[in-house]
C-alpha positions in Angstrom: 88.4 110.0 90.9 89.3 106.3 89.0 92.3 106.3 86.9 90.7 105.4 83.7 92.5 102.3 81.9 92.3 100.3 78.6 92.3 96.8 78.6 95.2 95.4 75.9 94.7 91.8 76.6 93.7 89.0 79.0 94.3 89.3 83.3 96.0 85.8 84.0 97.4 84.2 87.2 100.7 85.2 88.0 102.7 82.5 88.9 106.3 82.2 90.6 107.8 80.5 87.5 111.4 82.5 86.7 109.6 82.7 83.2 110.4 85.8 80.5 106.9 84.7 78.8 105.0 86.3 81.8 105.5 89.5 80.2 102.0 90.6 79.6 102.0 90.6 75.9 105.2 92.6 75.9 103.5 95.4 77.3 105.0 99.1 78.9 101.7 99.3 81.4 100.3 96.0 83.8 97.9 95.6 85.8 98.8 93.3 89.0 95.3 93.0 91.0 95.8 90.5 94.5 92.2 89.3 95.1 90.9 90.3 98.2 90.2 86.3 99.5 94.0 86.2 99.2 95.3 86.5 102.6 98.8 87.7 102.8 100.6 90.2 100.6 102.7 88.3 97.7 106.1 89.9 97.0 106.2 91.0 92.9 109.6 90.7 91.5 110.6 92.4 88.2 113.2 91.4 85.9 114.3 92.7 82.8 114.8 90.2 79.3 118.3 88.9 80.8 117.0 87.7 83.9 118.8 90.8 86.7 116.1 92.2 89.4 114.8 95.1 88.8 112.8 95.6 91.4 110.3 93.8 93.6 107.1 95.2 95.5 104.9 93.7 98.0 101.1 93.7 96.9 98.0 93.4 99.8 95.1 91.4 99.3 92.4 93.3 97.7 94.9 96.1 96.8 95.9 96.8 92.8 98.8 98.8 91.0 99.4 99.2 87.6 103.4 98.7 86.7 105.5 101.0 84.3 108.4 98.1 82.4 109.9 97.3 79.3 108.1 95.4 76.7 110.5 92.5 77.4 110.7 92.8 81.2 108.6 90.1 83.1 107.2 89.8 86.6 107.1 87.0 88.6 105.8 86.1 92.2 108.3 84.8 94.7 105.6 82.4 96.5 103.1 80.5 95.0 100.0 81.6 94.7 96.1 81.7 93.1 95.8 85.2 93.8 97.8 87.6 92.2 96.7 88.5 88.6 98.1 90.2 86.1 97.2 92.6 82.2 98.4 94.8 79.8 96.7 98.2 79.6 97.1 101.6 78.5 96.5 104.7 80.5 94.4 106.9 79.8 93.9 109.4 81.5 
């Protein structure tokens, strides 16, 4: 059975800009998707508000993930892409 989520804001393109503003509206849960036409996997980098790397993950095209983070943590891709999107969500069940 699919996981039920509540959308809390828009899903926007994730860029390679090392920008603390890419925090998904200060969300603690973020839905990240890599569109199926996006070719290769892309590395997603999670950083805290101070810019320290907390972790990385490679997201394959056509896949998605819900990531738990602190409100001031932010995300960016390791390389420029137009195929990775993210937005704030709440997990309902």
